[in-house]
C-alpha positions as CSV (number, residue, x, y, z in Angstrom):
1,M,-50.6,197.5,31.1
2,D,-53.2,198.3,28.4
3,D,-50.5,200.0,26.4
4,L,-48.5,196.8,26.0
5,S,-48.7,194.5,23.1
6,V,-49.8,190.9,23.6
7,M,-46.2,189.7,23.4
8,Q,-45.0,192.3,25.8
9,R,-47.7,191.3,28.3
10,I,-46.7,187.7,28.0
11,A,-43.1,188.7,28.7
12,V,-44.2,190.7,31.7
13,W,-46.5,188.1,33.2
14,A,-44.4,184.9,32.5
15,L,-42.0,185.1,35.4
16,P,-44.5,186.3,38.0
17,V,-47.0,183.5,37.0
18,L,-44.3,180.8,37.2
19,F,-43.0,182.0,40.5
20,A,-46.5,182.4,42.0
21,I,-47.7,179.0,41.1
22,T,-44.4,177.2,41.8
23,V,-43.8,178.8,45.3
24,H,-47.4,178.1,46.2
25,E,-47.0,174.4,45.6
26,V,-43.6,174.2,47.3
27,A,-45.1,175.9,50.3
28,H,-47.6,173.1,50.6
29,G,-44.8,170.4,50.4
30,W,-42.5,172.3,52.8
31,I,-45.1,172.5,55.5
32,A,-46.1,168.9,55.0
33,L,-42.5,167.9,55.5
34,R,-42.3,169.9,58.7
35,L,-45.4,168.1,59.9
36,G,-44.1,164.6,59.2
37,D,-44.9,163.8,55.5
38,K,-41.9,163.4,53.2
39,T,-43.9,162.5,50.1
40,A,-43.2,165.8,48.2
41,M,-39.5,165.7,49.1
42,M,-39.1,162.1,47.9
43,L,-40.8,162.9,44.6
44,G,-38.5,165.9,44.0
45,R,-41.3,168.5,44.3
46,L,-39.6,170.6,47.0
47,T,-37.8,172.6,44.3
48,L,-38.3,176.0,42.7
49,N,-37.6,174.5,39.3
50,P,-40.9,175.4,37.6
51,I,-40.5,172.4,35.2
52,K,-41.3,170.1,38.1
53,H,-44.6,171.8,38.8
54,I,-45.9,172.9,35.3
55,D,-49.4,171.8,34.3
56,P,-49.8,172.3,30.6
57,V,-53.4,173.6,31.0
58,G,-53.2,175.4,34.3
59,T,-49.7,176.9,34.1
60,V,-49.5,177.7,30.4
61,L,-52.7,177.5,28.4
62,L,-55.2,179.1,30.8
63,P,-52.9,182.1,31.8
64,L,-52.2,182.8,28.1
65,L,-55.9,182.6,27.2
66,M,-56.8,185.0,30.1
67,L,-54.0,187.4,29.0
68,M,-55.3,187.5,25.4
69,L,-58.9,187.9,26.6
70,G,-58.0,190.6,29.0
71,G,-59.5,188.9,32.1
72,I,-58.1,188.3,35.5
73,V,-55.0,186.1,35.1
74,F,-54.9,182.9,37.2
75,G,-53.8,179.3,36.9
76,W,-52.5,176.3,38.7
77,A,-49.6,173.9,38.9
78,K,-49.5,170.1,39.4
79,P,-50.6,169.6,43.0
80,V,-47.9,168.7,45.4
81,P,-48.8,165.2,46.8
82,V,-49.5,165.0,50.5
83,T,-49.9,161.6,52.3
84,W,-52.2,162.6,55.1
85,E,-51.6,159.4,57.0
86,N,-48.0,160.5,57.6
87,L,-49.1,163.7,59.3
88,K,-48.9,163.9,63.1
89,H,-52.4,165.3,63.5
90,P,-54.0,164.6,60.0
91,R,-57.1,166.8,60.2
92,R,-55.4,169.8,61.7
93,D,-52.2,169.4,59.7
94,M,-54.0,169.1,56.4
95,A,-55.5,172.6,57.1
96,L,-52.0,173.9,57.9
97,V,-50.6,172.4,54.7
98,A,-53.5,173.9,52.7
99,I,-53.2,177.4,54.1
100,G,-49.4,177.4,53.4
101,G,-49.9,178.1,49.7
102,P,-52.1,181.2,50.0
103,L,-49.8,182.6,52.7
104,A,-46.8,182.1,50.4
105,N,-48.7,184.1,47.7
106,L,-49.4,186.9,50.2
107,V,-45.7,187.1,51.1
108,M,-44.7,187.1,47.4
109,A,-47.2,189.9,46.7
110,F,-45.4,192.1,49.2
111,L,-42.0,191.1,47.6
112,W,-43.2,192.1,44.2
113,A,-44.4,195.4,45.7
114,L,-40.8,196.0,46.8
115,V,-39.7,195.3,43.2
116,I,-42.0,198.2,42.1
117,K,-40.5,200.4,44.9
118,V,-37.0,199.7,43.6
119,G,-38.2,200.3,40.1
120,Y,-39.4,203.8,40.9
121,L,-36.1,204.6,42.6
122,L,-34.3,203.6,39.3
123,L,-36.8,205.3,37.0
124,H,-34.8,208.4,36.3
125,N,-31.3,206.8,36.0
126,A,-32.1,203.4,34.4
127,V,-35.5,203.5,32.6
128,W,-34.6,200.4,30.6
129,L,-34.4,198.4,33.9
130,A,-37.0,200.3,35.9
131,Q,-40.0,199.9,33.6
132,P,-39.8,196.1,33.4
133,M,-39.5,196.0,37.1
134,I,-42.5,198.1,37.7
135,Y,-44.6,196.2,35.1
136,M,-43.5,192.8,36.4
137,G,-44.0,193.9,40.0
138,A,-47.6,195.0,39.3
139,A,-48.2,191.6,37.5
140,G,-46.6,189.8,40.5
141,I,-48.9,191.5,43.0
142,M,-52.0,190.8,41.0
143,I,-51.3,187.1,40.2
144,N,-50.3,186.3,43.8
145,I,-53.4,188.0,45.3
146,V,-55.6,186.3,42.7
147,L,-54.1,182.9,43.6
148,M,-54.4,183.6,47.3
149,V,-58.1,184.7,47.2
150,L,-59.1,182.0,44.6
151,N,-57.5,179.2,46.6
152,L,-59.3,180.3,49.8
153,L,-62.7,179.6,48.2
154,P,-64.3,176.6,49.9
155,V,-64.6,174.6,46.6
156,P,-62.8,171.2,46.5
157,P,-60.0,170.8,45.7
158,L,-59.0,174.4,46.4
159,D,-57.1,175.1,49.7
160,G,-60.1,176.7,51.3
161,S,-62.0,173.5,51.1
162,R,-59.2,171.6,52.9
163,V,-59.4,174.1,55.8
164,L,-63.2,173.9,55.9
165,S,-63.1,170.1,55.7
166,S,-60.9,170.0,58.8
167,L,-63.4,172.0,60.8
168,L,-66.5,169.9,59.8
169,P,-67.6,166.7,61.6
170,D,-66.2,163.6,60.1
171,K,-69.4,162.4,58.3
172,I,-70.1,165.8,56.8
173,A,-66.4,166.3,55.9
174,W,-66.4,163.0,54.0
175,R,-69.5,164.0,52.0
176,F,-68.1,167.5,51.3
177,N,-64.8,166.1,50.1
178,R,-66.6,164.0,47.5
179,L,-67.4,167.2,45.7
180,E,-63.8,167.2,44.5
181,N,-64.8,165.1,41.5
182,Y,-66.9,168.1,40.4
183,G,-64.7,170.9,41.6
184,F,-63.1,171.7,38.2
185,L,-66.6,171.8,36.6
186,I,-67.8,174.1,39.3
187,L,-64.9,176.5,38.8
188,I,-65.4,176.5,35.0
189,A,-69.1,177.2,35.5
190,L,-68.3,180.1,37.9
191,L,-65.8,181.4,35.4
192,A,-68.0,181.1,32.3
193,T,-70.9,182.9,34.0
194,G,-68.8,185.7,35.4
195,I,-69.7,184.8,39.0
196,L,-66.1,184.0,39.8
197,S,-64.9,187.5,38.9
198,R,-67.7,189.0,41.0
199,I,-66.7,186.8,44.0
200,I,-63.0,187.3,44.0
201,G,-62.8,190.8,42.4
202,P,-63.6,192.9,45.5
203,P,-61.1,191.2,47.9
204,V,-58.4,191.0,45.1
205,Y,-58.6,194.8,44.4
206,G,-59.0,195.6,48.0
207,L,-55.8,193.7,49.0
208,Q,-54.0,195.2,46.0
209,N,-54.9,198.7,47.2
210,L,-53.9,197.9,50.7
211,I,-50.5,196.7,49.7
212,F,-50.0,199.8,47.6
213,Q,-50.9,202.0,50.6
214,L,-48.7,200.1,53.0
215,L,-45.7,200.5,50.8
216,G,-46.5,204.0,49.6
217,L,-46.9,203.1,46.0
């Protein structure tokens, strides 16, 4: 996508970013509902309307900044609220709720790969449609894989920390969860020092190549 202007890149990435972040959060709420917690549903958060999920910084400002700087694009939405006391088996179910978001991103990465596949089929007969599909499909794969890998990191409040917390003894889990107050600062520090890219880069590009191979792209 290096041949695209900034405005063209924003146009290409806008829809994939909104879908990736929105569906990620809805997946959390949907699984929580199936496990006994209706909080997200009662607050109107089980919707694919991105307006309900947009965080001004994580959904708009940060992805735009990363696009302009040429780094790995990622972001976040307003977290879907989960009342853990409503869950049937709180420790286990919180881990299942947490893993739902990354799994949704993995599924969406494959769906965007299918969009690329269709785009290639249309390339000779409808270039005007095929090229946007191929570009958006590539963006969709990347943003969803990045979100999946990033959220699996065991840094509170990322999803990976919820899974890890459910596996720790109660006393250690309580202390670990207290790191959530510093989670954002930890992520900013990892991002600013370039450590974050070195951590998530290999699995991100490895999964991207695997998806391309599986679908013959």
